[in-house]
NUMIMI-555850 format. One record per residue (C-alpha): residue number from 0; x negated, z, y. Coordinates in nm, 2 decimals. Example, Ala and Ser with C-alpha at 12.3 -4.5 7.8 and 13.67 -1.06 7.14 Angstrom:
@pos=0 | c1=-1.23 | c3=0.78 | c2=-0.45
@pos=1 | c1=-1.37 | c3=0.71 | c2=-0.11
END
This chain:
@pos=0 | c1=-4.35 | c3=1.52 | c2=-0.77
@pos=1 | c1=-4.31 | c3=1.27 | c2=-0.86
@pos=2 | c1=-4.38 | c3=1.26 | c2=-1.25
@pos=3 | c1=-4.66 | c3=1.05 | c2=-1.52
@pos=4 | c1=-4.89 | c3=0.98 | c2=-1.26
@pos=5 | c1=-5.05 | c3=0.69 | c2=-1.36
@pos=6 | c1=-5.37 | c3=0.71 | c2=-1.16
@pos=7 | c1=-5.44 | c3=1.06 | c2=-1.32
@pos=8 | c1=-5.77 | c3=0.97 | c2=-1.56
@pos=9 | c1=-5.75 | c3=1.04 | c2=-1.92
@pos=10 | c1=-6.09 | c3=1.24 | c2=-2.09
@pos=11 | c1=-6.26 | c3=1.10 | c2=-2.37
@pos=12 | c1=-6.16 | c3=1.32 | c2=-2.60
@pos=13 | c1=-5.78 | c3=1.21 | c2=-2.56
@pos=14 | c1=-5.78 | c3=0.86 | c2=-2.54
@pos=15 | c1=-5.97 | c3=0.91 | c2=-2.90
@pos=16 | c1=-5.70 | c3=1.15 | c2=-3.04
@pos=17 | c1=-5.39 | c3=0.87 | c2=-2.91
@pos=18 | c1=-5.64 | c3=0.61 | c2=-3.07
@pos=19 | c1=-5.61 | c3=0.77 | c2=-3.33
@pos=20 | c1=-5.23 | c3=0.90 | c2=-3.35
@pos=21 | c1=-5.19 | c3=0.57 | c2=-3.28
@pos=22 | c1=-5.26 | c3=0.34 | c2=-3.57
@pos=23 | c1=-5.04 | c3=0.16 | c2=-3.79
@pos=24 | c1=-5.07 | c3=0.06 | c2=-4.10
@pos=25 | c1=-4.97 | c3=-0.18 | c2=-4.32
@pos=26 | c1=-4.92 | c3=0.04 | c2=-4.63
@pos=27 | c1=-4.71 | c3=0.34 | c2=-4.46
@pos=28 | c1=-4.34 | c3=0.29 | c2=-4.48
@pos=29 | c1=-4.13 | c3=0.30 | c2=-4.13
@pos=30 | c1=-3.80 | c3=0.37 | c2=-4.10
@pos=31 | c1=-3.58 | c3=0.12 | c2=-3.87
@pos=32 | c1=-3.45 | c3=0.26 | c2=-3.53
@pos=33 | c1=-3.11 | c3=0.39 | c2=-3.59
@pos=34 | c1=-2.82 | c3=0.16 | c2=-3.41
@pos=35 | c1=-2.59 | c3=0.38 | c2=-3.27
@pos=36 | c1=-2.42 | c3=0.07 | c2=-2.97
@pos=37 | c1=-2.27 | c3=-0.29 | c2=-3.11
@pos=38 | c1=-2.10 | c3=-0.53 | c2=-2.91
@pos=39 | c1=-1.89 | c3=-0.72 | c2=-3.10
@pos=40 | c1=-2.17 | c3=-0.65 | c2=-3.45
@pos=41 | c1=-2.42 | c3=-0.73 | c2=-3.27
@pos=42 | c1=-2.68 | c3=-0.45 | c2=-3.19
@pos=43 | c1=-2.72 | c3=-0.34 | c2=-2.84
@pos=44 | c1=-2.87 | c3=-0.02 | c2=-2.88
@pos=45 | c1=-3.10 | c3=0.19 | c2=-3.06
@pos=46 | c1=-3.22 | c3=0.56 | c2=-3.06
@pos=47 | c1=-3.61 | c3=0.56 | c2=-2.93
@pos=48 | c1=-3.51 | c3=0.24 | c2=-2.70
@pos=49 | c1=-3.39 | c3=0.15 | c2=-2.38
@pos=50 | c1=-3.13 | c3=-0.12 | c2=-2.25
@pos=51 | c1=-2.98 | c3=-0.24 | c2=-1.94
@pos=52 | c1=-2.64 | c3=-0.34 | c2=-1.76
@pos=53 | c1=-2.71 | c3=-0.61 | c2=-1.46
@pos=54 | c1=-2.49 | c3=-0.75 | c2=-1.23
@pos=55 | c1=-2.36 | c3=-0.84 | c2=-0.85
@pos=56 | c1=-2.17 | c3=-0.56 | c2=-0.61
@pos=57 | c1=-1.80 | c3=-0.54 | c2=-0.71
@pos=58 | c1=-1.89 | c3=-0.75 | c2=-1.13
@pos=59 | c1=-1.73 | c3=-0.39 | c2=-1.23
@pos=60 | c1=-2.02 | c3=-0.25 | c2=-1.41
@pos=61 | c1=-1.94 | c3=0.10 | c2=-1.47
@pos=62 | c1=-1.61 | c3=-0.01 | c2=-1.54
@pos=63 | c1=-1.82 | c3=-0.19 | c2=-1.88
@pos=64 | c1=-2.04 | c3=0.13 | c2=-1.90
@pos=65 | c1=-1.78 | c3=0.42 | c2=-1.88
@pos=66 | c1=-1.64 | c3=0.16 | c2=-2.25
@pos=67 | c1=-1.97 | c3=0.22 | c2=-2.39
@pos=68 | c1=-1.95 | c3=0.61 | c2=-2.27
@pos=69 | c1=-1.60 | c3=0.65 | c2=-2.42
@pos=70 | c1=-1.73 | c3=0.46 | c2=-2.71
@pos=71 | c1=-1.98 | c3=0.68 | c2=-2.76
@pos=72 | c1=-1.82 | c3=0.98 | c2=-2.72
@pos=73 | c1=-1.51 | c3=0.87 | c2=-2.98
@pos=74 | c1=-1.77 | c3=0.75 | c2=-3.22
@pos=75 | c1=-1.54 | c3=0.42 | c2=-3.19
@pos=76 | c1=-1.46 | c3=0.11 | c2=-3.04
@pos=77 | c1=-1.37 | c3=0.10 | c2=-2.68
@pos=78 | c1=-1.37 | c3=-0.31 | c2=-2.53
@pos=79 | c1=-1.57 | c3=-0.48 | c2=-2.77
@pos=80 | c1=-1.84 | c3=-0.17 | c2=-2.76
@pos=81 | c1=-1.84 | c3=0.04 | c2=-3.12
@pos=82 | c1=-2.11 | c3=0.34 | c2=-3.15
@pos=83 | c1=-2.18 | c3=0.57 | c2=-3.44
@pos=84 | c1=-2.39 | c3=0.83 | c2=-3.31
@pos=85 | c1=-2.60 | c3=1.10 | c2=-3.59
@pos=86 | c1=-2.40 | c3=1.38 | c2=-3.54
@pos=87 | c1=-2.71 | c3=1.57 | c2=-3.38
@pos=88 | c1=-2.66 | c3=1.34 | c2=-3.13
@pos=89 | c1=-2.34 | c3=1.35 | c2=-2.99
@pos=90 | c1=-2.41 | c3=1.45 | c2=-2.60
@pos=91 | c1=-2.38 | c3=1.14 | c2=-2.33
@pos=92 | c1=-2.57 | c3=1.23 | c2=-2.05
@pos=93 | c1=-2.46 | c3=1.02 | c2=-1.70
@pos=94 | c1=-2.70 | c3=0.99 | c2=-1.41
@pos=95 | c1=-2.54 | c3=0.88 | c2=-1.10
@pos=96 | c1=-2.71 | c3=0.85 | c2=-0.87
@pos=97 | c1=-2.49 | c3=0.65 | c2=-0.58
@pos=98 | c1=-2.11 | c3=0.82 | c2=-0.55
@pos=99 | c1=-1.99 | c3=1.11 | c2=-0.44
@pos=100 | c1=-1.93 | c3=1.37 | c2=-0.63
@pos=101 | c1=-1.55 | c3=1.25 | c2=-0.58
@pos=102 | c1=-1.61 | c3=0.91 | c2=-0.72
@pos=103 | c1=-1.82 | c3=1.04 | c2=-0.95
@pos=104 | c1=-1.50 | c3=1.24 | c2=-1.11
@pos=105 | c1=-1.24 | c3=0.95 | c2=-1.12
@pos=106 | c1=-1.57 | c3=0.82 | c2=-1.29
@pos=107 | c1=-1.57 | c3=1.10 | c2=-1.55
@pos=108 | c1=-1.12 | c3=1.11 | c2=-1.59
@pos=109 | c1=-1.15 | c3=0.74 | c2=-1.64
@pos=110 | c1=-1.39 | c3=0.81 | c2=-1.94
@pos=111 | c1=-1.08 | c3=1.03 | c2=-2.07
@pos=112 | c1=-0.84 | c3=0.84 | c2=-2.01
@pos=113 | c1=-0.99 | c3=0.58 | c2=-2.23
@pos=114 | c1=-1.08 | c3=0.78 | c2=-2.55
@pos=115 | c1=-0.69 | c3=0.89 | c2=-2.49
@pos=116 | c1=-0.79 | c3=1.24 | c2=-2.39
@pos=117 | c1=-0.66 | c3=1.51 | c2=-2.11
@pos=118 | c1=-0.82 | c3=1.47 | c2=-1.81
@pos=119 | c1=-0.75 | c3=1.84 | c2=-1.72
@pos=120 | c1=-1.05 | c3=1.94 | c2=-1.94
@pos=121 | c1=-1.38 | c3=1.86 | c2=-1.97
@pos=122 | c1=-1.53 | c3=1.73 | c2=-2.24
@pos=123 | c1=-1.84 | c3=1.91 | c2=-2.49
@pos=124 | c1=-2.02 | c3=1.62 | c2=-2.52
@pos=125 | c1=-2.03 | c3=1.49 | c2=-2.22
@pos=126 | c1=-2.27 | c3=1.63 | c2=-1.86
@pos=127 | c1=-2.24 | c3=1.38 | c2=-1.60
@pos=128 | c1=-2.48 | c3=1.48 | c2=-1.34
@pos=129 | c1=-2.42 | c3=1.33 | c2=-0.93
@pos=130 | c1=-2.77 | c3=1.33 | c2=-0.75
@pos=131 | c1=-2.71 | c3=1.13 | c2=-0.47
@pos=132 | c1=-2.80 | c3=1.39 | c2=-0.24
@pos=133 | c1=-3.18 | c3=1.46 | c2=-0.38
@pos=134 | c1=-3.49 | c3=1.23 | c2=-0.39
@pos=135 | c1=-3.57 | c3=0.96 | c2=-0.61
@pos=136 | c1=-3.90 | c3=1.21 | c2=-0.70
@pos=137 | c1=-3.62 | c3=1.48 | c2=-0.73
@pos=138 | c1=-3.39 | c3=1.27 | c2=-0.94
@pos=139 | c1=-3.73 | c3=1.15 | c2=-1.19
@pos=140 | c1=-3.74 | c3=1.59 | c2=-1.23
@pos=141 | c1=-3.41 | c3=1.69 | c2=-1.29
@pos=142 | c1=-3.30 | c3=1.39 | c2=-1.54
@pos=143 | c1=-3.63 | c3=1.43 | c2=-1.72
@pos=144 | c1=-3.55 | c3=1.81 | c2=-1.77
@pos=145 | c1=-3.18 | c3=1.76 | c2=-1.88
@pos=146 | c1=-3.35 | c3=1.55 | c2=-2.17
@pos=147 | c1=-3.56 | c3=1.75 | c2=-2.29
@pos=148 | c1=-3.38 | c3=2.06 | c2=-2.24
@pos=149 | c1=-3.04 | c3=1.98 | c2=-2.43
@pos=150 | c1=-3.08 | c3=1.95 | c2=-2.80
@pos=151 | c1=-2.85 | c3=1.69 | c2=-2.88
@pos=152 | c1=-2.86 | c3=1.46 | c2=-2.67
@pos=153 | c1=-2.82 | c3=1.08 | c2=-2.81
@pos=154 | c1=-2.77 | c3=0.85 | c2=-2.51
@pos=155 | c1=-2.84 | c3=0.86 | c2=-2.14
@pos=156 | c1=-2.66 | c3=0.66 | c2=-1.87
@pos=157 | c1=-2.91 | c3=0.59 | c2=-1.55
@pos=158 | c1=-2.59 | c3=0.47 | c2=-1.31
@pos=159 | c1=-2.83 | c3=0.32 | c2=-1.04
@pos=160 | c1=-3.20 | c3=0.31 | c2=-1.18
@pos=161 | c1=-3.31 | c3=0.18 | c2=-0.88
@pos=162 | c1=-3.26 | c3=0.52 | c2=-0.68
@pos=163 | c1=-3.59 | c3=0.62 | c2=-0.92
@pos=164 | c1=-3.82 | c3=0.49 | c2=-0.66
@pos=165 | c1=-3.85 | c3=0.42 | c2=-0.32
@pos=166 | c1=-3.96 | c3=0.09 | c2=-0.32
@pos=167 | c1=-3.75 | c3=-0.15 | c2=-0.49
@pos=168 | c1=-4.05 | c3=-0.45 | c2=-0.51
@pos=169 | c1=-4.33 | c3=-0.18 | c2=-0.56
@pos=170 | c1=-4.52 | c3=-0.28 | c2=-0.92
@pos=171 | c1=-4.65 | c3=0.04 | c2=-0.94
@pos=172 | c1=-4.36 | c3=0.29 | c2=-0.90
@pos=173 | c1=-4.15 | c3=0.01 | c2=-1.11
@pos=174 | c1=-4.41 | c3=0.08 | c2=-1.39
@pos=175 | c1=-4.38 | c3=0.44 | c2=-1.35
@pos=176 | c1=-4.03 | c3=0.45 | c2=-1.42
@pos=177 | c1=-4.02 | c3=0.15 | c2=-1.69
@pos=178 | c1=-4.33 | c3=0.39 | c2=-1.88
@pos=179 | c1=-4.09 | c3=0.67 | c2=-1.83
@pos=180 | c1=-3.82 | c3=0.53 | c2=-1.98
@pos=181 | c1=-4.03 | c3=0.42 | c2=-2.25
@pos=182 | c1=-4.21 | c3=0.77 | c2=-2.31
@pos=183 | c1=-3.87 | c3=0.95 | c2=-2.29
@pos=184 | c1=-3.67 | c3=0.70 | c2=-2.52
@pos=185 | c1=-3.92 | c3=0.75 | c2=-2.82
@pos=186 | c1=-4.03 | c3=1.17 | c2=-2.78
@pos=187 | c1=-3.64 | c3=1.20 | c2=-2.74
@pos=188 | c1=-3.52 | c3=1.01 | c2=-3.00
@pos=189 | c1=-3.23 | c3=0.94 | c2=-2.80
@pos=190 | c1=-3.10 | c3=0.56 | c2=-2.59
@pos=191 | c1=-3.07 | c3=0.50 | c2=-2.21
@pos=192 | c1=-2.88 | c3=0.27 | c2=-2.09
@pos=193 | c1=-3.00 | c3=0.19 | c2=-1.72
@pos=194 | c1=-2.75 | c3=-0.02 | c2=-1.46
@pos=195 | c1=-2.93 | c3=-0.20 | c2=-1.23
@pos=196 | c1=-2.75 | c3=-0.46 | c2=-0.90
@pos=197 | c1=-2.84 | c3=-0.81 | c2=-0.91
@pos=198 | c1=-2.98 | c3=-1.02 | c2=-0.66
@pos=199 | c1=-2.74 | c3=-1.23 | c2=-0.41
@pos=200 | c1=-2.91 | c3=-1.53 | c2=-0.42
@pos=201 | c1=-3.04 | c3=-1.59 | c2=-0.80
@pos=202 | c1=-2.86 | c3=-1.41 | c2=-1.16
@pos=203 | c1=-3.20 | c3=-1.18 | c2=-1.16
@pos=204 | c1=-3.22 | c3=-0.82 | c2=-1.18
@pos=205 | c1=-3.32 | c3=-0.71 | c2=-0.84
@pos=206 | c1=-3.69 | c3=-0.65 | c2=-0.73
@pos=207 | c1=-4.00 | c3=-0.52 | c2=-0.95
@pos=208 | c1=-3.79 | c3=-0.30 | c2=-1.12
@pos=209 | c1=-3.57 | c3=-0.58 | c2=-1.24
@pos=210 | c1=-3.80 | c3=-0.79 | c2=-1.38
@pos=211 | c1=-4.03 | c3=-0.49 | c2=-1.57
@pos=212 | c1=-3.63 | c3=-0.38 | c2=-1.71
@pos=213 | c1=-3.64 | c3=-0.79 | c2=-1.85
@pos=214 | c1=-3.96 | c3=-0.75 | c2=-1.94
@pos=215 | c1=-3.95 | c3=-0.43 | c2=-2.17
@pos=216 | c1=-3.59 | c3=-0.36 | c2=-2.22
@pos=217 | c1=-3.39 | c3=-0.43 | c2=-2.62
@pos=218 | c1=-3.12 | c3=-0.57 | c2=-2.43
@pos=219 | c1=-2.96 | c3=-0.68 | c2=-2.10
@pos=220 | c1=-2.62 | c3=-0.71 | c2=-2.01
@pos=221 | c1=-2.50 | c3=-0.92 | c2=-1.73
@pos=222 | c1=-2.17 | c3=-0.83 | c2=-1.59
@pos=223 | c1=-1.99 | c3=-1.11 | c2=-1.31
@pos=224 | c1=-1.71 | c3=-1.19 | c2=-1.20
@pos=225 | c1=-1.54 | c3=-1.48 | c2=-1.35
@pos=226 | c1=-1.55 | c3=-1.78 | c2=-1.10
@pos=227 | c1=-1.21 | c3=-1.90 | c2=-1.16
@pos=228 | c1=-1.05 | c3=-1.56 | c2=-1.17
@pos=229 | c1=-1.20 | c3=-1.28 | c2=-0.94
@pos=230 | c1=-0.98 | c3=-0.99 | c2=-1.16
@pos=231 | c1=-1.18 | c3=-1.06 | c2=-1.46
@pos=232 | c1=-1.54 | c3=-0.93 | c2=-1.53
@pos=233 | c1=-1.73 | c3=-1.18 | c2=-1.87
@pos=234 | c1=-2.01 | c3=-0.92 | c2=-2.00
@pos=235 | c1=-2.27 | c3=-1.15 | c2=-2.18
@pos=236 | c1=-2.63 | c3=-1.11 | c2=-2.31
@pos=237 | c1=-2.92 | c3=-1.19 | c2=-2.07
@pos=238 | c1=-3.18 | c3=-1.08 | c2=-2.33
@pos=239 | c1=-3.09 | c3=-0.93 | c2=-2.71
@pos=240 | c1=-3.36 | c3=-0.85 | c2=-2.95
@pos=241 | c1=-3.07 | c3=-0.91 | c2=-3.20
@pos=242 | c1=-2.86 | c3=-1.14 | c2=-3.27
@pos=243 | c1=-2.65 | c3=-1.21 | c2=-2.97
@pos=244 | c1=-2.28 | c3=-1.19 | c2=-2.90
@pos=245 | c1=-1.95 | c3=-1.38 | c2=-2.78
@pos=246 | c1=-1.93 | c3=-1.31 | c2=-2.42
@pos=247 | c1=-1.62 | c3=-1.14 | c2=-2.34
@pos=248 | c1=-1.42 | c3=-1.05 | c2=-2.05
@pos=249 | c1=-1.21 | c3=-0.72 | c2=-1.94
@pos=250 | c1=-0.98 | c3=-0.67 | c2=-1.63
@pos=251 | c1=-0.82 | c3=-0.35 | c2=-1.49
@pos=252 | c1=-0.48 | c3=-0.25 | c2=-1.59
@pos=253 | c1=-0.21 | c3=-0.15 | c2=-1.43
@pos=254 | c1=-0.36 | c3=0.25 | c2=-1.52
@pos=255 | c1=-0.69 | c3=0.12 | c2=-1.38
@pos=256 | c1=-0.84 | c3=0.11 | c2=-1.67
@pos=257 | c1=-1.11 | c3=-0.22 | c2=-1.83
@pos=258 | c1=-0.85 | c3=-0.36 | c2=-2.10
@pos=259 | c1=-0.99 | c3=-0.66 | c2=-2.28
@pos=260 | c1=-0.90 | c3=-1.02 | c2=-2.27
@pos=261 | c1=-0.84 | c3=-1.17 | c2=-2.65
@pos=262 | c1=-0.91 | c3=-1.54 | c2=-2.63
@pos=263 | c1=-1.16 | c3=-1.54 | c2=-2.36
@pos=264 | c1=-1.42 | c3=-1.84 | c2=-2.34
@pos=265 | c1=-1.65 | c3=-1.78 | c2=-2.12
@pos=266 | c1=-1.76 | c3=-2.05 | c2=-1.84
@pos=267 | c1=-2.05 | c3=-2.34 | c2=-1.96
@pos=268 | c1=-2.31 | c3=-2.40 | c2=-1.70
@pos=269 | c1=-2.14 | c3=-2.68 | c2=-1.61
@pos=270 | c1=-1.87 | c3=-2.49 | c2=-1.53
@pos=271 | c1=-1.65 | c3=-2.65 | c2=-1.79
@pos=272 | c1=-1.51 | c3=-2.39 | c2=-1.97
@pos=273 | c1=-1.30 | c3=-2.40 | c2=-2.39
@pos=274 | c1=-1.05 | c3=-2.18 | c2=-2.30
@pos=275 | c1=-0.72 | c3=-2.01 | c2=-2.55
@pos=276 | c1=-0.48 | c3=-1.87 | c2=-2.36
@pos=277 | c1=-0.45 | c3=-1.49 | c2=-2.30
@pos=278 | c1=-0.23 | c3=-1.27 | c2=-2.52
@pos=279 | c1=0.09 | c3=-1.25 | c2=-2.25
@pos=280 | c1=0.35 | c3=-1.01 | c2=-2.42
@pos=281 | c1=0.63 | c3=-1.14 | c2=-2.24
@pos=282 | c1=0.58 | c3=-1.48 | c2=-2.30
@pos=283 | c1=0.51 | c3=-1.50 | c2=-2.66
@pos=284 | c1=0.74 | c3=-1.22 | c2=-2.81
@pos=285 | c1=1.09 | c3=-1.38 | c2=-2.74
@pos=286 | c1=1.33 | c3=-1.04 | c2=-2.62
@pos=287 | c1=1.54 | c3=-1.04 | c2=-2.93
@pos=288 | c1=1.21 | c3=-0.93 | c2=-3.15
@pos=289 | c1=1.11 | c3=-0.67 | c2=-2.80
@pos=290 | c1=1.48 | c3=-0.52 | c2=-2.82
@pos=291 | c1=1.44 | c3=-0.47 | c2=-3.26
@pos=292 | c1=1.08 | c3=-0.32 | c2=-3.25
@pos=293 | c1=1.15 | c3=-0.09 | c2=-2.96
@pos=294 | c1=1.49 | c3=0.07 | c2=-3.20
@pos=295 | c1=1.29 | c3=0.09 | c2=-3.46
@pos=296 | c1=1.00 | c3=0.28 | c2=-3.31
@pos=297 | c1=1.22 | c3=0.48 | c2=-3.11
@pos=298 | c1=1.45 | c3=0.53 | c2=-3.42
@pos=299 | c1=1.20 | c3=0.79 | c2=-3.55
@pos=300 | c1=1.15 | c3=0.97 | c2=-3.27
@pos=301 | c1=1.29 | c3=0.97 | c2=-2.97
@pos=302 | c1=0.96 | c3=1.02 | c2=-2.70
@pos=303 | c1=0.60 | c3=0.94 | c2=-2.80
@pos=304 | c1=0.25 | c3=1.03 | c2=-2.63
@pos=305 | c1=0.00 | c3=0.73 | c2=-2.55
@pos=306 | c1=-0.18 | c3=0.79 | c2=-2.85
@pos=307 | c1=0.18 | c3=0.83 | c2=-3.12
@pos=308 | c1=0.30 | c3=0.56 | c2=-2.90
@pos=309 | c1=0.04 | c3=0.34 | c2=-2.97
@pos=310 | c1=0.10 | c3=0.34 | c2=-3.40
@pos=311 | c1=0.44 | c3=0.31 | c2=-3.37
@pos=312 | c1=0.45 | c3=-0.01 | c2=-3.20
@pos=313 | c1=0.21 | c3=-0.18 | c2=-3.41
@pos=314 | c1=0.43 | c3=-0.05 | c2=-3.72
@pos=315 | c1=0.76 | c3=-0.17 | c2=-3.56
@pos=316 | c1=0.64 | c3=-0.50 | c2=-3.46
@pos=317 | c1=0.50 | c3=-0.58 | c2=-3.74
@pos=318 | c1=0.83 | c3=-0.59 | c2=-3.88
@pos=319 | c1=0.92 | c3=-0.87 | c2=-3.70
@pos=320 | c1=0.60 | c3=-1.11 | c2=-3.79
@pos=321 | c1=0.47 | c3=-1.01 | c2=-3.44
@pos=322 | c1=0.05 | c3=-0.85 | c2=-3.56
@pos=323 | c1=-0.13 | c3=-0.63 | c2=-3.22
@pos=324 | c1=-0.44 | c3=-0.62 | c2=-3.29
@pos=325 | c1=-0.59 | c3=-0.28 | c2=-3.05
@pos=326 | c1=-0.65 | c3=-0.47 | c2=-2.75
@pos=327 | c1=-0.38 | c3=-0.63 | c2=-2.73
@pos=328 | c1=-0.14 | c3=-0.33 | c2=-2.79
@pos=329 | c1=-0.27 | c3=-0.25 | c2=-2.42
@pos=330 | c1=-0.13 | c3=-0.52 | c2=-2.27
@pos=331 | c1=0.17 | c3=-0.46 | c2=-2.42
@pos=332 | c1=0.26 | c3=-0.11 | c2=-2.33
@pos=333 | c1=0.16 | c3=-0.22 | c2=-1.93
@pos=334 | c1=0.38 | c3=-0.51 | c2=-1.97
@pos=335 | c1=0.70 | c3=-0.23 | c2=-2.16
@pos=336 | c1=0.55 | c3=0.00 | c2=-1.86
@pos=337 | c1=0.62 | c3=-0.27 | c2=-1.59
@pos=338 | c1=0.90 | c3=-0.40 | c2=-1.71
@pos=339 | c1=1.06 | c3=-0.07 | c2=-1.73
@pos=340 | c1=1.14 | c3=-0.13 | c2=-2.10
@pos=341 | c1=0.99 | c3=0.21 | c2=-2.15
@pos=342 | c1=0.99 | c3=0.46 | c2=-1.93
@pos=343 | c1=0.65 | c3=0.73 | c2=-1.88
@pos=344 | c1=0.79 | c3=1.12 | c2=-1.78
@pos=345 | c1=0.62 | c3=1.32 | c2=-1.60
@pos=346 | c1=0.46 | c3=1.53 | c2=-1.89
@pos=347 | c1=0.31 | c3=1.19 | c2=-2.01
@pos=348 | c1=0.60 | c3=1.16 | c2=-2.25
@pos=349 | c1=0.73 | c3=0.76 | c2=-2.31
@pos=350 | c1=1.10 | c3=0.67 | c2=-2.33
@pos=351 | c1=1.31 | c3=0.36 | c2=-2.43
@pos=352 | c1=1.52 | c3=0.23 | c2=-2.21
@pos=353 | c1=1.79 | c3=0.07 | c2=-2.39
@pos=354 | c1=1.91 | c3=-0.12 | c2=-2.06
@pos=355 | c1=1.62 | c3=-0.31 | c2=-1.99
@pos=356 | c1=1.62 | c3=-0.66 | c2=-1.79
@pos=357 | c1=1.40 | c3=-0.88 | c2=-1.96
END
């Protein structure tokens, strides 16, 4: 059953009630929608509204949204995304319409790893639904019931909103879906972030539903491969109601997690680029400084978990005048593991290999 059929006529009495309930007054005070998701201090998501990500196939849209979800679960910062969900709206509902349960589970584990959490235990604030096997009508009804029955929900991800319609180019179906998003977000005071593919031939979101998303969304993010480096994905806004943010980029590191690329500057319209050199812990830090910092860090204790290691390295490298951001530390640890300067054992603990070859 397709929910919210627009063909149902309102009675005059019902329309009058809705008219009166919709009146606004200049003398009343209306609260600003709480800001829950930002990209580099620019608001991209508020409660009571919806946003979207678009991008071509293999542009790593799901990796990007994994960072948004991880930030929401932590109420912290991942990549360039920072989240601040109210205490009574900390639950994230993730709807996946495209992938099998096996691949959905990989996304869950990626999100948990981005949070620094174990992957052998479900997170109490993450509800992940794999709806690939259902019809569009069933997906809509399942999503609606989850939204209205999870009392502490704050953020909803719809990874594959195209699968909520039978015909992506149907104006009627598209209008119904966008109307539902607006109704759900307003009535439940949540934020919905939808993901949709781009057209192969241009930068527009696919179909009539893409046009409606662009017209009504609070923010539309574009995730695209860097034209000069296919391993790099760039994120920028196509449409944003708030102040725009500087485009940023990420790549997938050796741990199969999205990693921010410091110093990235997006290509211009004509293909030119003003690009600062990306932080390279191998060439930017001398072997001597690496050795001093590592010996200092591991003199305090012989092994670390990942979170403890990041804190120890931040302090140790500052002793040799190397200032590391939270993003640079990820690159550093990846390089240290690759060069076997630190070794991760079966228990996921990190130890120092003093015999490393630089």
